[in-house]
N, C-alpha and C positions, 0 to 999 in steps of 0.2 A: 501365418504361419504354412501357409499350404507354398508360399513364393520366397522362401527364405531358409537359406541354407542350416545344415543343422548347426557348424559350426557356429555362425551369426545366433541362433536360439539358444545354444547354451553359451555365450556369452550375453546374451539377455537374463537368463534365466540365472546366470553368476552374479549378476551386476545389484543394482542396489533398488533397482524397478521393484514396486510392489505385484509386476505381473508381468512376464510369465511364471508361475510360483507351482508350491507342491501340487495345486488340482492339474494344470496344466502336464506337469511330470506325470501323473499318473495317464492323463488320457493318450500320453506320448507312449509309457510303456502297452498299455492294451490296448495301441497302435501296432506294437512293436509286434506283439501277441501272437495278432491276428494275420498278420504278416508273413510269420513265421508259418501258421499254420498253409496258409496261402502257397508259401513254396515246398512244403511237403508236398501237399498234391497237386504240386506243378511234376515233381519229379517223381510223381507215383503213378500219376495216367498218361495212358496210351504203352503203357510198358507190358504186351504181351504178359508175363510174369506175373504180374500183379489185375492181370483183367476181373478177375471177379470180384472186388473192391474196385472198380473204374466208377459203378454210380453215385456209390457213399463217397468217393472223394471228390468228384465233376459237383456234387449234393454239397457237398462240405466247400470245397474251393464258391462255392457264389457266395456263401453265407458270410465264410470270413472276408471276403473283400467288402461286401456292404458294413461289417464291425467294422471295418477298417478305418472305412470310410468316416463311421457315423464317432468312432474312439478320435478320431484329426478332429472334429466338428466339435464335437468335445471340452479337447486341448484348448480348443480357440474361446470358445463358449466359456469357458470357466475365465479367462481373464478379464470378462468382458463384465462376468457377472459382479466380480469378485471388485471391478472399477465402479460398478452401481453401488453397492453398498458405503465405498469410500465416498461417495456425491453424496450418500444421502446424510453422511453423518457430517458433514460440510454443510449441510443447509443450517439458515438462520434461526435462533432460539432467543431470541430479543422476546419472545411475547408467549403468551399462553396459548395463542393460537400456532404460530410459529414452532411450539415446543411438540404439537401433538402433531403434528403434520411433518416433523421432524423425528417422531420414533415411527409414528407410520410408514413412512417411506423406510427406515430402517428394517421393523420387522416385516416389509415386501421385500428387499434385498436381501436382505439373512435368508428367507425363505429360498428363496430365489438362488442363492449362491451353492444352498443345499441340495439346489434338486442338480443341479449339475454332475456333482461326485454321485448323487447318488445314481445317478446315471450312467455315470462310466463302472461306475460298483455292479449296475447291469449287467452292461457291454463286456465287461470282466468275466463274468459269472460265463455267460454267453461265450467267451472265448475259449472258457475251461473245458467248458462242455463238450467245445466241437475240436478240442483237443484230445477227449479223450473216445469222441467217434474214429478219428481216424487212429491211433495209437495198432491196433492190431492190423489193418489193413496197409500200414506207409511201408514205402520204401526203406529194406534195415538202413541205408547205407545214408540217410537222414534223421534215426530212430531219437537220437539225442535232439534235435531240434523240435521235437513233440514234448519233450520234457522243458526247452525253454521257451517254448510257447505257453505254455502251462506256468511254468516258474513266473512269465514277464506277466501274465496275468494275473497270478496270482499276488503280484507285486501290486499291481495295479489295484486288485482290489484292498488291497489292507491300506495303504496308501487312501483311496478314492474314500474309505470308511474313516480314517481319520479328519477329513477336510468333511465331512459330513457331523462327526461328533462333534467340531467346533463351532461350528454353526447350530446346533444343536442346544450348547450349552447355554447362546442368547436366545433362544427364538423363546416367549411366551406364550402363546398359545400352543395349549397342551395337545391338542387335538394334530396341530400341524406337525407337534412334535412324536408324536405318536406314529401317526401314520409315513411319516421319514423314519422312526427307526424299528416299525415294524420291514417297510418297504428293502430296507440296509440290510437289515437277520437274514431275510429270506437270500437275496443274494450271497451273504458270508457263509451260506453253508456250500457256496462251490469251492472252497479252502479244501476241504478234506480233498475234494475229486482232484484239485489241484498236488497236492503231497504224494496220492496214490500212484497217478502218473508217472512220476518222479522217480518214485522209488520205481516202479514195475520198469521202467526207461533203466533207471542206475540198474536194475537187478539182469537186463537182456546186455547190458553192454559185459558184466560184470562175470555172466557165464564161461 
């Protein structure tokens, strides 16, 4: 993905290929949100008018760059995790031993496949919180981009949650399901902040 053009990646996404899919798209949305946070910081840092917010912006910029790289990596990992599940389903099942090995491989693959969107959800929540952190001190000329960053991350969060849920439905280990669901619910709390950021920006723009 790092070496492909946006057009080529979207062509692959639109094709009959099983991956990239919705999970990779969620990762890209999270990366987009993080990139927008970076843009706002870069357009605020160094301007005397916003000097009092310089330290916060520089700190947010460093964090946004880290989150963007992580989101992009997760978008790539999602395609690999999905391929692993598909490979497990194709394992032989002629004997009892083969069936048991196939089932174990499928369950392991499903848990791994759920971990990736779970990580995307966590990154997305962090991008939302970062958007809130820079809201008050950002250059007003790019205020709308703070809201778009939060909106992109919220979309990524909701999309990632769907991809966790679809795997949870097939995981038999109750302890694994509970752990994944609990971690997901923690990240989903950030949706409220994303909506608040978007509303706050809209109010300022229309004032």
